[in-house]
PyMOL Python script that loads the backbone (N, CA, C, O; Angstrom):
from pymol import cmd

cmd.read_pdbstr("""\
ATOM      1  N   MET A   1       9.140 -13.074   2.102  1.00  0.00           N
ATOM      2  CA  MET A   1       8.981 -11.492   2.345  1.00  0.00           C
ATOM      3  C   MET A   1       7.683 -10.674   2.594  1.00  0.00           C
ATOM      4  O   MET A   1       6.697 -10.980   1.924  1.00  0.00           O
ATOM      5  N   ILE A   2       7.606  -9.809   3.364  1.00  0.00           N
ATOM      6  CA  ILE A   2       6.388  -9.224   3.731  1.00  0.00           C
ATOM      7  C   ILE A   2       5.871  -8.528   2.706  1.00  0.00           C
ATOM      8  O   ILE A   2       4.650  -8.579   2.558  1.00  0.00           O
ATOM      9  N   ILE A   3       6.603  -7.806   1.869  1.00  0.00           N
ATOM     10  CA  ILE A   3       6.200  -7.212   0.671  1.00  0.00           C
ATOM     11  C   ILE A   3       5.528  -7.945  -0.440  1.00  0.00           C
ATOM     12  O   ILE A   3       4.585  -7.451  -1.058  1.00  0.00           O
ATOM     13  N   GLU A   4       6.049  -9.205  -0.705  1.00  0.00           N
ATOM     14  CA  GLU A   4       5.428 -10.046  -1.494  1.00  0.00           C
ATOM     15  C   GLU A   4       4.172 -10.699  -1.164  1.00  0.00           C
ATOM     16  O   GLU A   4       3.305 -10.934  -2.005  1.00  0.00           O
ATOM     17  N   ARG A   5       4.081 -10.995   0.095  1.00  0.00           N
ATOM     18  CA  ARG A   5       2.896 -11.644   0.966  1.00  0.00           C
ATOM     19  C   ARG A   5       1.677 -10.495   0.772  1.00  0.00           C
ATOM     20  O   ARG A   5       0.557 -10.768   0.339  1.00  0.00           O
ATOM     21  N   LEU A   6       2.099  -9.243   1.156  1.00  0.00           N
ATOM     22  CA  LEU A   6       0.890  -8.197   1.031  1.00  0.00           C
ATOM     23  C   LEU A   6       0.620  -8.042  -0.339  1.00  0.00           C
ATOM     24  O   LEU A   6      -0.527  -8.210  -0.754  1.00  0.00           O
ATOM     25  N   THR A   7       1.592  -7.726  -1.126  1.00  0.00           N
ATOM     26  CA  THR A   7       1.417  -7.856  -2.671  1.00  0.00           C
ATOM     27  C   THR A   7       0.208  -8.684  -3.301  1.00  0.00           C
ATOM     28  O   THR A   7      -0.685  -8.235  -4.020  1.00  0.00           O
ATOM     29  N   GLU A   8       0.401 -10.109  -2.830  1.00  0.00           N
ATOM     30  CA  GLU A   8      -0.478 -11.195  -3.127  1.00  0.00           C
ATOM     31  C   GLU A   8      -1.560 -10.882  -2.524  1.00  0.00           C
ATOM     32  O   GLU A   8      -2.536 -11.039  -3.257  1.00  0.00           O
ATOM     33  N   GLU A   9      -1.865 -10.412  -1.242  1.00  0.00           N
ATOM     34  CA  GLU A   9      -3.324 -10.109  -0.896  1.00  0.00           C
ATOM     35  C   GLU A   9      -3.981  -9.161  -1.615  1.00  0.00           C
ATOM     36  O   GLU A   9      -5.187  -9.145  -1.864  1.00  0.00           O
ATOM     37  N   LEU A  10      -3.205  -8.416  -1.923  1.00  0.00           N
ATOM     38  CA  LEU A  10      -3.841  -6.961  -2.750  1.00  0.00           C
ATOM     39  C   LEU A  10      -4.340  -7.487  -3.992  1.00  0.00           C
ATOM     40  O   LEU A  10      -5.396  -7.113  -4.501  1.00  0.00           O
ATOM     41  N   LEU A  11      -3.460  -8.482  -4.546  1.00  0.00           N
ATOM     42  CA  LEU A  11      -3.982  -8.867  -5.876  1.00  0.00           C
ATOM     43  C   LEU A  11      -5.271  -9.658  -5.776  1.00  0.00           C
ATOM     44  O   LEU A  11      -6.027  -9.677  -6.747  1.00  0.00           O
ATOM     45  N   GLU A  12      -5.569 -10.306  -4.674  1.00  0.00           N
ATOM     46  CA  GLU A  12      -6.616 -11.238  -4.285  1.00  0.00           C
ATOM     47  C   GLU A  12      -7.817 -10.611  -4.362  1.00  0.00           C
ATOM     48  O   GLU A  12      -8.777 -11.139  -4.923  1.00  0.00           O
ATOM     49  N   VAL A  13      -7.870  -9.371  -3.776  1.00  0.00           N
ATOM     50  CA  VAL A  13      -9.135  -8.596  -3.596  1.00  0.00           C
ATOM     51  C   VAL A  13      -9.118  -7.561  -4.669  1.00  0.00           C
ATOM     52  O   VAL A  13     -10.089  -6.808  -4.735  1.00  0.00           O
ATOM     53  N   ASN A  14      -8.139  -7.427  -5.518  1.00  0.00           N
ATOM     54  CA  ASN A  14      -8.200  -6.175  -6.735  1.00  0.00           C
ATOM     55  C   ASN A  14      -7.794  -6.737  -7.945  1.00  0.00           C
ATOM     56  O   ASN A  14      -6.598  -6.730  -8.234  1.00  0.00           O
ATOM     57  N   PRO A  15      -8.747  -7.291  -8.798  1.00  0.00           N
ATOM     58  CA  PRO A  15      -8.404  -7.737 -10.053  1.00  0.00           C
ATOM     59  C   PRO A  15      -7.649  -6.528 -10.897  1.00  0.00           C
ATOM     60  O   PRO A  15      -6.729  -6.765 -11.681  1.00  0.00           O
ATOM     61  N   PHE A  16      -8.091  -5.381 -10.665  1.00  0.00           N
ATOM     62  CA  PHE A  16      -7.904  -4.250 -12.067  1.00  0.00           C
ATOM     63  C   PHE A  16      -6.222  -3.807 -11.862  1.00  0.00           C
ATOM     64  O   PHE A  16      -5.613  -2.996 -12.559  1.00  0.00           O
ATOM     65  N   LEU A  17      -5.753  -4.489 -10.850  1.00  0.00           N
ATOM     66  CA  LEU A  17      -4.210  -4.044 -10.660  1.00  0.00           C
ATOM     67  C   LEU A  17      -3.190  -5.107 -11.255  1.00  0.00           C
ATOM     68  O   LEU A  17      -3.457  -6.308 -11.293  1.00  0.00           O
ATOM     69  N   SER A  18      -2.305  -4.704 -11.597  1.00  0.00           N
ATOM     70  CA  SER A  18      -1.099  -5.613 -12.255  1.00  0.00           C
ATOM     71  C   SER A  18       0.066  -6.097 -11.001  1.00  0.00           C
ATOM     72  O   SER A  18       0.329  -5.228 -10.170  1.00  0.00           O
ATOM     73  N   GLU A  19       0.589  -7.129 -10.893  1.00  0.00           N
ATOM     74  CA  GLU A  19       1.415  -7.245  -9.923  1.00  0.00           C
ATOM     75  C   GLU A  19       2.315  -6.148  -9.719  1.00  0.00           C
ATOM     76  O   GLU A  19       2.704  -5.973  -8.565  1.00  0.00           O
ATOM     77  N   ASN A  20       2.757  -5.306 -10.700  1.00  0.00           N
ATOM     78  CA  ASN A  20       3.822  -4.215 -10.493  1.00  0.00           C
ATOM     79  C   ASN A  20       3.230  -3.125  -9.909  1.00  0.00           C
ATOM     80  O   ASN A  20       3.798  -2.474  -9.032  1.00  0.00           O
ATOM     81  N   LYS A  21       1.705  -2.775 -10.486  1.00  0.00           N
ATOM     82  CA  LYS A  21       0.970  -1.802  -9.352  1.00  0.00           C
ATOM     83  C   LYS A  21       0.692  -2.179  -7.993  1.00  0.00           C
ATOM     84  O   LYS A  21       0.535  -1.361  -7.087  1.00  0.00           O
ATOM     85  N   ALA A  22       0.635  -3.363  -7.869  1.00  0.00           N
ATOM     86  CA  ALA A  22      -0.043  -4.073  -6.711  1.00  0.00           C
ATOM     87  C   ALA A  22       1.241  -3.560  -5.673  1.00  0.00           C
ATOM     88  O   ALA A  22       1.089  -2.828  -4.695  1.00  0.00           O
ATOM     89  N   ARG A  23       2.218  -3.999  -6.033  1.00  0.00           N
ATOM     90  CA  ARG A  23       3.730  -4.024  -5.243  1.00  0.00           C
ATOM     91  C   ARG A  23       4.016  -2.639  -4.960  1.00  0.00           C
ATOM     92  O   ARG A  23       4.479  -2.285  -3.876  1.00  0.00           O
ATOM     93  N   THR A  24       3.706  -1.700  -6.073  1.00  0.00           N
ATOM     94  CA  THR A  24       3.868  -0.198  -5.718  1.00  0.00           C
ATOM     95  C   THR A  24       3.193   0.191  -4.928  1.00  0.00           C
ATOM     96  O   THR A  24       3.720   0.865  -4.043  1.00  0.00           O
ATOM     97  N   TRP A  25       1.681  -0.057  -4.876  1.00  0.00           N
ATOM     98  CA  TRP A  25       0.923   0.262  -3.806  1.00  0.00           C
ATOM     99  C   TRP A  25       1.428   0.026  -2.405  1.00  0.00           C
ATOM    100  O   TRP A  25       1.561   0.908  -1.557  1.00  0.00           O
ATOM    101  N   ILE A  26       1.708  -1.312  -2.244  1.00  0.00           N
ATOM    102  CA  ILE A  26       2.103  -1.737  -1.123  1.00  0.00           C
ATOM    103  C   ILE A  26       3.598  -0.910  -0.553  1.00  0.00           C
ATOM    104  O   ILE A  26       3.801  -0.644   0.631  1.00  0.00           O
ATOM    105  N   GLU A  27       4.318  -0.670  -1.414  1.00  0.00           N
ATOM    106  CA  GLU A  27       5.534   0.123  -1.056  1.00  0.00           C
ATOM    107  C   GLU A  27       5.258   1.444  -0.544  1.00  0.00           C
ATOM    108  O   GLU A  27       5.754   1.941   0.467  1.00  0.00           O
ATOM    109  N   LEU A  28       4.328   2.028  -1.421  1.00  0.00           N
ATOM    110  CA  LEU A  28       3.841   3.329  -0.957  1.00  0.00           C
ATOM    111  C   LEU A  28       3.211   3.470   0.418  1.00  0.00           C
ATOM    112  O   LEU A  28       3.426   4.278   1.322  1.00  0.00           O
ATOM    113  N   LEU A  29       2.390   2.471   0.313  1.00  0.00           N
ATOM    114  CA  LEU A  29       1.565   2.550   1.724  1.00  0.00           C
ATOM    115  C   LEU A  29       2.359   2.422   2.747  1.00  0.00           C
ATOM    116  O   LEU A  29       2.277   3.257   3.647  1.00  0.00           O
ATOM    117  N   TRP A  30       3.338   1.311   2.840  1.00  0.00           N
ATOM    118  CA  TRP A  30       4.558   0.922   3.799  1.00  0.00           C
ATOM    119  C   TRP A  30       5.094   2.371   4.141  1.00  0.00           C
ATOM    120  O   TRP A  30       4.933   2.885   5.247  1.00  0.00           O
ATOM    121  N   SER A  31       5.729   2.959   3.118  1.00  0.00           N
ATOM    122  CA  SER A  31       6.733   3.967   3.623  1.00  0.00           C
ATOM    123  C   SER A  31       5.993   5.230   3.930  1.00  0.00           C
ATOM    124  O   SER A  31       6.488   6.056   4.697  1.00  0.00           O
ATOM    125  N   ASP A  32       4.794   5.424   3.348  1.00  0.00           N
ATOM    126  CA  ASP A  32       3.993   6.619   4.197  1.00  0.00           C
ATOM    127  C   ASP A  32       3.542   6.252   5.578  1.00  0.00           C
ATOM    128  O   ASP A  32       3.770   7.064   6.475  1.00  0.00           O
ATOM    129  N   PHE A  33       2.929   5.127   5.860  1.00  0.00           N
ATOM    130  CA  PHE A  33       2.681   4.900   7.132  1.00  0.00           C
ATOM    131  C   PHE A  33       3.762   5.054   8.056  1.00  0.00           C
ATOM    132  O   PHE A  33       3.640   5.831   9.003  1.00  0.00           O
ATOM    133  N   GLU A  34       4.804   4.394   7.879  1.00  0.00           N
ATOM    134  CA  GLU A  34       5.982   4.630   8.655  1.00  0.00           C
ATOM    135  C   GLU A  34       6.713   5.779   8.785  1.00  0.00           C
ATOM    136  O   GLU A  34       7.522   5.893   9.706  1.00  0.00           O
ATOM    137  N   ALA A  35       6.477   6.901   7.745  1.00  0.00           N
ATOM    138  CA  ALA A  35       7.108   8.162   7.666  1.00  0.00           C
ATOM    139  C   ALA A  35       6.047   8.934   8.504  1.00  0.00           C
ATOM    140  O   ALA A  35       6.481   9.698   9.367  1.00  0.00           O
ATOM    141  N   THR A  36       4.663   8.809   8.336  1.00  0.00           N
ATOM    142  CA  THR A  36       3.719   9.830   9.024  1.00  0.00           C
ATOM    143  C   THR A  36       3.865   9.319  10.547  1.00  0.00           C
ATOM    144  O   THR A  36       3.966  10.160  11.440  1.00  0.00           O
ATOM    145  N   TYR A  37       3.875   7.995  10.834  1.00  0.00           N
ATOM    146  CA  TYR A  37       3.863   7.576  12.232  1.00  0.00           C
ATOM    147  C   TYR A  37       5.149   8.400  13.081  1.00  0.00           C
ATOM    148  O   TYR A  37       5.085   8.980  14.165  1.00  0.00           O
ATOM    149  N   ALA A  38       6.232   8.231  12.232  1.00  0.00           N
ATOM    150  CA  ALA A  38       7.529   8.716  12.828  1.00  0.00           C
ATOM    151  C   ALA A  38       7.343  10.322  13.061  1.00  0.00           C
ATOM    152  O   ALA A  38       7.726  10.869  14.095  1.00  0.00           O
ATOM    153  N   LYS A  39       6.729  10.997  12.012  1.00  0.00           N
ATOM    154  CA  LYS A  39       6.422  12.265  12.245  1.00  0.00           C
ATOM    155  C   LYS A  39       5.604  12.688  13.301  1.00  0.00           C
ATOM    156  O   LYS A  39       5.774  13.733  13.930  1.00  0.00           O
ATOM    157  N   ALA A  40       4.683  11.837  13.499  1.00  0.00           N
ATOM    158  CA  ALA A  40       3.717  12.207  14.602  1.00  0.00           C
ATOM    159  C   ALA A  40       4.373  11.923  16.118  1.00  0.00           C
ATOM    160  O   ALA A  40       3.800  12.007  17.204  1.00  0.00           O
ATOM    161  N   GLY A  41       5.764  11.557  15.834  1.00  0.00           N
ATOM    162  CA  GLY A  41       6.520  11.424  17.193  1.00  0.00           C
ATOM    163  C   GLY A  41       6.281   9.870  18.076  1.00  0.00           C
ATOM    164  O   GLY A  41       6.611   9.667  19.244  1.00  0.00           O
ATOM    165  N   ARG A  42       5.696   9.006  17.248  1.00  0.00           N
ATOM    166  CA  ARG A  42       5.501   7.711  17.784  1.00  0.00           C
ATOM    167  C   ARG A  42       6.796   7.000  17.739  1.00  0.00           C
ATOM    168  O   ARG A  42       7.719   7.310  16.985  1.00  0.00           O
ATOM    169  N   SER A  43       6.815   5.829  18.768  1.00  0.00           N
ATOM    170  CA  SER A  43       7.902   5.215  19.019  1.00  0.00           C
ATOM    171  C   SER A  43       7.963   3.953  17.487  1.00  0.00           C
ATOM    172  O   SER A  43       6.914   3.382  17.192  1.00  0.00           O
ATOM    173  N   TYR A  44       9.052   3.711  16.794  1.00  0.00           N
ATOM    174  CA  TYR A  44       8.907   2.492  15.840  1.00  0.00           C
ATOM    175  C   TYR A  44       8.452   1.394  16.823  1.00  0.00           C
ATOM    176  O   TYR A  44       8.851   1.310  17.984  1.00  0.00           O
ATOM    177  N   ARG A  45       7.464   0.459  16.157  1.00  0.00           N
ATOM    178  CA  ARG A  45       7.002  -0.714  16.831  1.00  0.00           C
ATOM    179  C   ARG A  45       7.356  -2.004  15.825  1.00  0.00           C
ATOM    180  O   ARG A  45       6.860  -3.104  16.064  1.00  0.00           O
ATOM    181  N   GLY A  46       8.187  -1.810  14.759  1.00  0.00           N
ATOM    182  CA  GLY A  46       8.504  -2.646  14.158  1.00  0.00           C
ATOM    183  C   GLY A  46       7.622  -3.190  13.006  1.00  0.00           C
ATOM    184  O   GLY A  46       6.408  -2.999  12.930  1.00  0.00           O
ATOM    185  N   PRO A  47       8.413  -3.931  12.069  1.00  0.00           N
ATOM    186  CA  PRO A  47       7.587  -4.286  10.762  1.00  0.00           C
ATOM    187  C   PRO A  47       6.533  -5.004  10.705  1.00  0.00           C
ATOM    188  O   PRO A  47       5.769  -5.058   9.741  1.00  0.00           O
ATOM    189  N   GLU A  48       6.390  -5.829  12.131  1.00  0.00           N
ATOM    190  CA  GLU A  48       4.986  -6.560  12.346  1.00  0.00           C
ATOM    191  C   GLU A  48       3.778  -5.617  12.592  1.00  0.00           C
ATOM    192  O   GLU A  48       2.639  -5.920  12.239  1.00  0.00           O
ATOM    193  N   PHE A  49       4.074  -4.530  13.178  1.00  0.00           N
ATOM    194  CA  PHE A  49       2.961  -3.574  13.355  1.00  0.00           C
ATOM    195  C   PHE A  49       2.559  -2.992  11.952  1.00  0.00           C
ATOM    196  O   PHE A  49       1.414  -2.908  11.508  1.00  0.00           O
ATOM    197  N   THR A  50       3.591  -2.652  11.414  1.00  0.00           N
ATOM    198  CA  THR A  50       3.375  -1.902   9.855  1.00  0.00           C
ATOM    199  C   THR A  50       2.393  -3.012   9.030  1.00  0.00           C
ATOM    200  O   THR A  50       1.265  -2.769   8.603  1.00  0.00           O
ATOM    201  N   GLU A  51       2.991  -4.057   8.942  1.00  0.00           N
ATOM    202  CA  GLU A  51       2.251  -5.133   8.139  1.00  0.00           C
ATOM    203  C   GLU A  51       0.855  -5.408   8.768  1.00  0.00           C
ATOM    204  O   GLU A  51      -0.023  -5.800   7.999  1.00  0.00           O
ATOM    205  N   LYS A  52       0.578  -5.256   9.985  1.00  0.00           N
ATOM    206  CA  LYS A  52      -0.813  -5.329  10.483  1.00  0.00           C
ATOM    207  C   LYS A  52      -1.704  -4.348   9.794  1.00  0.00           C
ATOM    208  O   LYS A  52      -2.753  -4.663   9.234  1.00  0.00           O
ATOM    209  N   ILE A  53      -1.204  -3.097   9.874  1.00  0.00           N
ATOM    210  CA  ILE A  53      -1.994  -1.964   9.458  1.00  0.00           C
ATOM    211  C   ILE A  53      -2.134  -1.997   8.052  1.00  0.00           C
ATOM    212  O   ILE A  53      -3.238  -1.772   7.555  1.00  0.00           O
ATOM    213  N   ILE A  54      -0.911  -2.310   7.182  1.00  0.00           N
ATOM    214  CA  ILE A  54      -1.333  -2.614   5.679  1.00  0.00           C
ATOM    215  C   ILE A  54      -2.259  -3.734   5.318  1.00  0.00           C
ATOM    216  O   ILE A  54      -2.964  -3.749   4.310  1.00  0.00           O
ATOM    217  N   ARG A  55      -2.199  -4.624   6.184  1.00  0.00           N
ATOM    218  CA  ARG A  55      -3.324  -5.823   5.891  1.00  0.00           C
ATOM    219  C   ARG A  55      -4.591  -5.188   6.212  1.00  0.00           C
ATOM    220  O   ARG A  55      -5.552  -5.403   5.473  1.00  0.00           O
ATOM    221  N   GLN A  56      -4.698  -4.505   7.130  1.00  0.00           N
ATOM    222  CA  GLN A  56      -6.216  -3.891   7.380  1.00  0.00           C
ATOM    223  C   GLN A  56      -6.528  -3.037   6.230  1.00  0.00           C
ATOM    224  O   GLN A  56      -7.600  -3.192   5.644  1.00  0.00           O
ATOM    225  N   TRP A  57      -5.650  -2.117   5.844  1.00  0.00           N
ATOM    226  CA  TRP A  57      -5.955  -1.389   4.692  1.00  0.00           C
ATOM    227  C   TRP A  57      -6.292  -2.180   3.482  1.00  0.00           C
ATOM    228  O   TRP A  57      -7.221  -1.792   2.774  1.00  0.00           O
ATOM    229  N   ILE A  58      -5.664  -3.192   3.195  1.00  0.00           N
ATOM    230  CA  ILE A  58      -5.991  -4.285   1.983  1.00  0.00           C
ATOM    231  C   ILE A  58      -7.432  -4.582   2.395  1.00  0.00           C
ATOM    232  O   ILE A  58      -8.227  -4.322   1.491  1.00  0.00           O
ATOM    233  N   GLU A  59      -8.026  -5.092   3.596  1.00  0.00           N
ATOM    234  CA  GLU A  59      -9.208  -5.468   3.757  1.00  0.00           C
ATOM    235  C   GLU A  59     -10.127  -4.466   3.490  1.00  0.00           C
ATOM    236  O   GLU A  59     -11.177  -4.667   2.880  1.00  0.00           O
ATOM    237  N   SER A  60      -9.779  -3.425   3.914  1.00  0.00           N
ATOM    238  CA  SER A  60     -11.032  -2.397   3.849  1.00  0.00           C
ATOM    239  C   SER A  60     -10.759  -1.702   2.713  1.00  0.00           C
ATOM    240  O   SER A  60     -11.824  -1.120   2.507  1.00  0.00           O
ATOM    241  N   TYR A  61     -10.009  -1.393   1.847  1.00  0.00           N
ATOM    242  CA  TYR A  61      -9.834  -0.299   0.686  1.00  0.00           C
ATOM    243  C   TYR A  61      -9.270  -0.998  -0.432  1.00  0.00           C
ATOM    244  O   TYR A  61      -9.348  -0.497  -1.554  1.00  0.00           O
ATOM    245  N   GLY A  62      -8.659  -2.201  -0.227  1.00  0.00           N
ATOM    246  CA  GLY A  62      -7.850  -3.039  -1.409  1.00  0.00           C
ATOM    247  C   GLY A  62      -8.695  -3.075  -2.818  1.00  0.00           C
ATOM    248  O   GLY A  62      -8.145  -2.886  -3.903  1.00  0.00           O
ATOM    249  N   GLY A  63     -10.027  -3.327  -2.677  1.00  0.00           N
ATOM    250  CA  GLY A  63     -10.690  -3.568  -3.869  1.00  0.00           C
ATOM    251  C   GLY A  63     -10.950  -2.431  -4.610  1.00  0.00           C
ATOM    252  O   GLY A  63     -11.266  -2.559  -5.792  1.00  0.00           O
ATOM    253  N   LYS A  64     -10.858  -1.216  -4.043  1.00  0.00           N
ATOM    254  CA  LYS A  64     -11.106   0.104  -4.941  1.00  0.00           C
ATOM    255  C   LYS A  64      -9.779   0.889  -4.843  1.00  0.00           C
ATOM    256  O   LYS A  64      -9.858   2.090  -5.101  1.00  0.00           O
ATOM    257  N   ILE A  65      -8.559   0.383  -4.503  1.00  0.00           N
ATOM    258  CA  ILE A  65      -7.280   1.277  -4.369  1.00  0.00           C
ATOM    259  C   ILE A  65      -6.923   1.837  -5.634  1.00  0.00           C
ATOM    260  O   ILE A  65      -6.287   2.891  -5.637  1.00  0.00           O
ATOM    261  N   HIS A  66      -7.310   1.162  -6.945  1.00  0.00           N
ATOM    262  CA  HIS A  66      -6.887   1.686  -8.134  1.00  0.00           C
ATOM    263  C   HIS A  66      -7.539   2.706  -8.537  1.00  0.00           C
ATOM    264  O   HIS A  66      -7.027   3.278  -9.500  1.00  0.00           O
ATOM    265  N   GLU A  67      -8.829   3.289  -7.996  1.00  0.00           N
ATOM    266  CA  GLU A  67      -9.475   4.301  -8.122  1.00  0.00           C
ATOM    267  C   GLU A  67      -8.892   5.758  -7.736  1.00  0.00           C
ATOM    268  O   GLU A  67      -9.053   6.837  -8.307  1.00  0.00           O
ATOM    269  N   PHE A  68      -8.075   5.388  -6.440  1.00  0.00           N
ATOM    270  CA  PHE A  68      -7.520   6.752  -5.862  1.00  0.00           C
ATOM    271  C   PHE A  68      -6.384   7.359  -6.491  1.00  0.00           C
ATOM    272  O   PHE A  68      -6.022   8.521  -6.305  1.00  0.00           O
ATOM    273  N   ALA A  69      -5.707   6.317  -7.425  1.00  0.00           N
ATOM    274  CA  ALA A  69      -4.469   7.052  -8.134  1.00  0.00           C
ATOM    275  C   ALA A  69      -4.961   8.082  -9.239  1.00  0.00           C
ATOM    276  O   ALA A  69      -4.195   8.936  -9.686  1.00  0.00           O
ATOM    277  N   GLY A  70      -6.145   7.971  -9.613  1.00  0.00           N
ATOM    278  CA  GLY A  70      -6.595   8.758 -10.807  1.00  0.00           C
ATOM    279  C   GLY A  70      -6.929  10.064  -9.953  1.00  0.00           C
ATOM    280  O   GLY A  70      -6.740  11.160 -10.479  1.00  0.00           O
ATOM    281  N   ARG A  71      -7.367   9.987  -8.792  1.00  0.00           N
ATOM    282  CA  ARG A  71      -7.820  11.345  -8.072  1.00  0.00           C
ATOM    283  C   ARG A  71      -6.713  12.138  -7.408  1.00  0.00           C
ATOM    284  O   ARG A  71      -6.890  13.254  -6.919  1.00  0.00           O
ATOM    285  N   ASN A  72      -5.561  11.489  -7.422  1.00  0.00           N
ATOM    286  CA  ASN A  72      -4.466  12.082  -6.426  1.00  0.00           C
ATOM    287  C   ASN A  72      -3.081  11.963  -7.265  1.00  0.00           C
ATOM    288  O   ASN A  72      -2.412  10.933  -7.361  1.00  0.00           O
ATOM    289  N   PRO A  73      -2.821  13.055  -7.776  1.00  0.00           N
ATOM    290  CA  PRO A  73      -1.354  13.386  -8.783  1.00  0.00           C
ATOM    291  C   PRO A  73      -0.418  12.639  -7.918  1.00  0.00           C
ATOM    292  O   PRO A  73       0.316  11.780  -8.406  1.00  0.00           O
ATOM    293  N   LYS A  74      -0.406  12.970  -6.456  1.00  0.00           N
ATOM    294  CA  LYS A  74       0.686  12.591  -5.994  1.00  0.00           C
ATOM    295  C   LYS A  74       1.383  11.026  -6.111  1.00  0.00           C
ATOM    296  O   LYS A  74       2.562  10.705  -5.966  1.00  0.00           O
ATOM    297  N   TYR A  75       0.177  10.173  -6.434  1.00  0.00           N
ATOM    298  CA  TYR A  75       0.335   8.829  -6.700  1.00  0.00           C
ATOM    299  C   TYR A  75       0.419   8.445  -8.133  1.00  0.00           C
ATOM    300  O   TYR A  75       1.181   7.577  -8.559  1.00  0.00           O
ATOM    301  N   ALA A  76      -0.465   9.189  -8.902  1.00  0.00           N
ATOM    302  CA  ALA A  76      -0.657   8.902 -10.340  1.00  0.00           C
ATOM    303  C   ALA A  76       0.572   8.578 -11.302  1.00  0.00           C
ATOM    304  O   ALA A  76       0.612   7.627 -12.082  1.00  0.00           O
ATOM    305  N   HIS A  77       1.418   9.390 -11.141  1.00  0.00           N
ATOM    306  CA  HIS A  77       2.558   8.955 -11.856  1.00  0.00           C
ATOM    307  C   HIS A  77       3.547   8.058 -11.413  1.00  0.00           C
ATOM    308  O   HIS A  77       4.482   7.748 -12.152  1.00  0.00           O
ATOM    309  N   LEU A  78       3.404   7.534 -10.071  1.00  0.00           N
ATOM    310  CA  LEU A  78       4.055   6.471  -9.680  1.00  0.00           C
ATOM    311  C   LEU A  78       3.663   5.083  -9.819  1.00  0.00           C
ATOM    312  O   LEU A  78       4.370   4.127  -9.499  1.00  0.00           O
ATOM    313  N   LEU A  79       2.301   5.013 -10.397  1.00  0.00           N
ATOM    314  CA  LEU A  79       1.588   4.144 -10.704  1.00  0.00           C
ATOM    315  C   LEU A  79       1.156   4.057 -12.342  1.00  0.00           C
ATOM    316  O   LEU A  79       0.036   3.605 -12.582  1.00  0.00           O
ATOM    317  N   ASP A  80       1.859   4.403 -13.271  1.00  0.00           N
ATOM    318  CA  ASP A  80       1.573   4.659 -14.467  1.00  0.00           C
ATOM    319  C   ASP A  80       2.596   3.684 -14.978  1.00  0.00           C
ATOM    320  O   ASP A  80       3.763   3.888 -14.642  1.00  0.00           O
ATOM    321  N   GLU A  81       2.359   2.798 -15.635  1.00  0.00           N
ATOM    322  CA  GLU A  81       3.087   1.485 -16.340  1.00  0.00           C
ATOM    323  C   GLU A  81       3.628   1.709 -17.520  1.00  0.00           C
ATOM    324  O   GLU A  81       4.591   1.009 -17.833  1.00  0.00           O
ATOM    325  N   GLU A  82       3.193   2.624 -18.354  1.00  0.00           N
ATOM    326  CA  GLU A  82       3.451   2.950 -19.752  1.00  0.00           C
ATOM    327  C   GLU A  82       4.823   3.953 -19.674  1.00  0.00           C
ATOM    328  O   GLU A  82       5.311   4.413 -20.706  1.00  0.00           O
TER     329      GLU A  82
END
""", "prot")
cmd.dss("prot")
cmd.show_as("cartoon", "prot")
cmd.util.cbc("prot")
cmd.orient("prot")
């Protein structure tokens, strides 16, 4: 499954994330990208396109993505494992 592959890729570049947090990040990025793309009036280009974009984000920002949640309350509560 795509989500599992992307989760593993994120875990490879970010040792600060648990598997649960990495999967949550992937699911959030996926849904936010598709919602934003749709709101912009763009045609749906399929899961392969979304996977490509998420993979690019992992390569660019994956190593520091854990730092983002602390500064953004929109995501902080979703990534709290306690």
